[in-house]
C-alpha positions in Angstrom: -3.6 -23.4 20.8 -5.0 -25.6 23.5 -5.0 -24.8 27.2 -6.0 -27.4 29.9 -7.1 -26.6 33.4 -7.6 -28.9 36.3 -9.2 -28.7 39.7 -11.2 -30.9 42.1 -14.4 -29.2 40.8 -15.8 -25.9 39.6 -12.9 -23.8 41.0 -11.3 -23.9 37.5 -14.1 -21.9 36.0 -12.6 -18.5 36.9 -9.2 -19.2 35.3 -10.9 -20.8 32.3 -13.0 -17.7 31.7 -9.9 -15.6 32.0 -8.1 -17.7 29.4 -11.1 -17.4 27.1 -11.3 -13.6 27.5 -7.6 -13.3 26.7 -7.6 -15.9 23.8 -11.1 -16.6 22.6 -9.5 -18.7 19.8 -7.9 -21.1 22.3 -9.3 -24.6 22.7 -10.0 -25.4 26.4 -9.9 -28.7 28.2 -11.4 -28.6 31.7 -10.5 -31.7 33.8 -12.0 -32.2 37.3 -13.3 -34.9 39.6 -16.2 -33.3 41.6 -17.2 -36.6 43.1 -14.0 -36.6 45.1 -14.1 -33.1 46.5 -13.2 -31.5 48.9 -9.6 -32.4 48.6 -8.4 -30.3 51.5 -9.2 -32.8 54.3 -7.7 -35.8 52.4 -4.2 -37.2 53.1 -1.2 -35.8 51.3 -0.8 -39.0 49.4 -4.5 -39.2 48.4 -4.4 -35.6 47.1 -1.3 -36.3 45.0 -2.9 -39.5 43.5 -6.2 -37.7 42.7 -4.4 -34.7 41.3 -2.2 -36.9 39.1 -5.3 -38.7 37.8 -7.1 -35.5 36.9 -3.9 -34.0 35.4 -3.3 -37.2 33.4 -6.8 -37.1 31.9 -6.1 -33.5 30.7 -2.7 -34.4 29.4 -4.1 -37.1 27.2 -5.7 -34.4 25.1 -2.2 -33.0 24.4 -2.6 -29.4 25.6 0.1 -26.8 25.1 -0.1 -26.0 28.8 -1.8 -27.1 32.0 -3.1 -24.8 34.6 -3.5 -26.3 38.1 -6.4 -24.1 39.0 -6.7 -25.3 42.5 -4.9 -24.0 45.6 -4.9 -27.3 47.4 -3.5 -29.2 44.4 -0.9 -26.5 43.9 0.3 -26.8 47.5 0.2 -30.5 47.8 0.8 -32.0 44.3 2.3 -29.4 42.0 5.8 -30.9 42.2 4.4 -34.4 41.4 2.4 -33.1 38.5 5.4 -31.3 37.1 7.6 -34.4 37.5 5.0 -36.4 35.5 4.3 -33.9 32.7 7.2 -31.4 32.2 9.0 -30.6 30.1 6.5 -31.9 27.5 3.6 -29.8 28.9 4.3 -26.6 30.9 2.5 -26.8 34.3 1.3 -23.5 35.9 0.3 -23.6 39.6 -2.0 -21.2 41.5 -0.7 -19.2 44.4 -3.0 -17.0 46.5 -2.4 -13.3 45.6 -0.9 -12.3 48.9 1.9 -10.3 47.3 -0.2 -7.9 45.2 -2.6 -7.5 48.2 0.2 -6.6 50.5 1.6 -4.0 48.1 -1.4 -1.9 49.0 -0.1 -1.7 52.5 -2.8 -3.5 54.4 -4.5 -4.4 56.5 -5.2 -7.6 54.6 -7.5 -10.6 55.2 -6.9 -14.0 53.6 -10.0 -16.0 53.1 -9.1 -19.7 52.7 -10.3 -23.2 53.4 -9.8 -24.5 57.0 -7.1 -26.9 55.7 -5.1 -24.0 54.3 -5.7 -21.4 57.0 -2.8 -21.4 59.4 -0.9 -23.9 57.3 2.9 -23.6 56.9 2.4 -22.9 53.2 0.1 -19.9 53.8 2.2 -18.7 56.7 5.2 -18.8 54.4 3.5 -16.6 51.8 2.7 -14.1 54.6 6.3 -14.2 55.8 7.8 -13.8 52.3 5.4 -11.3 50.7 3.6 -9.5 53.5 6.2 -8.8 56.1 5.3 -5.7 58.1 1.7 -5.8 56.9 -1.2 -6.6 59.2 -2.7 -9.9 57.9 -5.7 -11.8 59.3 -6.3 -15.4 58.2 -10.0 -16.2 57.9 -11.1 -19.8 57.7 -14.2 -20.3 55.5 -15.7 -23.7 56.4 -18.2 -24.9 53.9 -17.8 -22.1 51.4 -16.0 -24.1 48.7 -18.6 -26.9 48.9 -21.4 -24.4 48.7 -19.9 -22.8 45.7 -19.3 -26.1 44.0 -23.0 -27.0 44.3 -24.2 -23.5 43.6 -26.2 -23.6 46.9 -27.1 -20.0 47.2 -28.3 -20.2 50.8 -25.2 -22.1 52.0 -23.0 -19.6 50.1 -24.7 -16.7 51.9 -24.3 -18.4 55.3 -20.6 -19.2 54.8 -19.8 -15.8 53.4 -21.6 -14.1 56.3 -19.7 -16.2 58.8 -16.4 -15.4 57.3 -17.3 -11.7 57.0 -18.0 -11.6 60.7 -14.5 -12.8 61.3 -12.9 -10.2 59.0 -11.6 -7.1 60.8 -13.4 -3.8 60.0 -10.2 -2.0 58.9 -9.1 -4.3 56.1 -8.4 -2.8 52.7 -8.0 -6.0 50.8 -9.3 -9.6 50.9 -7.2 -12.3 49.2 -9.4 -15.1 47.8 -7.3 -18.0 48.8 -9.4 -20.7 47.1 -10.2 -20.7 43.4 -13.9 -21.5 44.2 -14.2 -18.2 46.0 -13.6 -16.2 42.9 -16.9 -17.3 41.5 -18.7 -15.5 44.3 -16.3 -12.5 44.6 -19.1 -9.9 44.4 -21.1 -11.6 47.0 -18.0 -11.5 49.3 -17.6 -7.8 48.5 -21.2 -7.1 49.3 -20.9 -8.9 52.7 -17.6 -7.4 53.8 -17.9 -3.8 52.5 -20.8 -2.7 54.8 -18.9 -4.0 57.8 -15.9 -1.8 57.2 -15.1 1.6 58.7 -16.0 4.5 56.4 -13.3 4.9 53.8 -12.7 6.6 50.5 -11.4 3.4 49.1 -13.6 0.4 48.1 -12.6 -3.0 49.3 -10.0 -4.7 47.0 -10.5 -8.3 46.2 -7.4 -10.3 45.0 -7.9 -13.5 43.0 -5.5 -15.5 40.9 -7.4 -16.3 37.7 -6.1 -13.5 35.5 -2.5 -14.0 36.7 -2.4 -17.7 36.0 -4.1 -17.3 32.6 -1.5 -14.7 31.6 1.3 -16.9 32.9 0.1 -19.8 30.9 0.2 -17.8 27.7 3.7 -16.5 28.5 4.9 -20.1 29.1 3.8 -21.1 25.6 5.1 -17.9 23.9 1.7 -16.4 23.2 0.3 -13.0 24.0 -3.3 -12.0 24.9 -5.5 -11.4 21.8 -8.9 -10.6 23.2 -10.2 -9.6 19.7 -9.2 -12.9 18.1 -12.0 -14.8 16.3 -13.9 -16.7 19.0 -13.3 -20.1 17.5 -12.1 -22.0 20.6 -13.7 -25.3 21.5 -14.4 -26.8 25.0 -13.8 -30.3 26.2 -15.1 -31.2 29.7 -13.7 -34.2 31.6 -15.4 -35.3 34.8 -13.4 -38.1 36.4 -11.6 -38.6 33.1 -14.8 -39.1 31.1 -15.9 -36.6 28.4 -19.1 -34.9 29.7 -20.9 -31.6 29.6 -20.6 -28.8 32.1 -22.6 -29.6 35.2 -25.7 -27.4 35.9 -23.8 -26.0 38.9 -21.1 -24.7 36.6 -23.7 -22.9 34.5 -25.0 -21.1 37.5 -22.0 -18.8 37.3 -21.3 -16.2 34.5 -17.8 -17.7 34.2 -19.3 -21.1 33.2 -21.8 -19.6 30.9 -19.1 -17.5 29.1 -17.3 -20.6 27.9 -17.8 -22.1 24.4 -20.3 -24.9 23.9 -18.9 -28.3 24.6 -17.1 -29.7 21.5 -18.2 -26.8 19.2 -16.7 -23.6 18.1 -18.6 -20.4 19.0 -20.6 -18.9 16.1 
């Protein structure tokens, strides 16, 4: 079994780690182009072209499925990627977890990039899945870039700025960019002390586990976390086979993956 994941940069690590937890015997292909990020401010046409190039590099390794582990690419380029690769390769997009967060009744905050915050796409998710729930959209300028480069000081500053904009009565935060899942506990640590006293801890809602499970369903496989950890890892940066960047290894999700090109002992 081979599962490919694509993103502009390190945002794919959370979903890759989730796939590896569920199926440690699966071979992984991680395709990104960190030199071109961030994608959010780029034109619609440019995002589609870059996403197709990153997806095509992954597809050349003949995976059983491709996870588009990037919110921006899922919003702007998912249809184009599916038109290019399906039905030969199932393509699974990433949607911010607004629906499960809203099921808790709210209030909910959605942390997202400035390009996504207030967008018709995000407003549509709120309309369709969070009707009647108090939702606050929180733009997080600079956070994805800081996470991409594992810049601890910049991460803390961006998280603190977003936390200051988060209402003190929220019960859940939706992590609306896959990069944010890599610093989920830092987000919790910044937001929780600002909240009103409550019996319930802050709930954080990411997408990694859901898209990993959906990828397995699409290829007719089930989770098998106790399988022999025989999966291999291929890393593609701008289409070239490389190793994981040092910034990826700054996160537990990156360090949890198999060694590049080799099965785990």
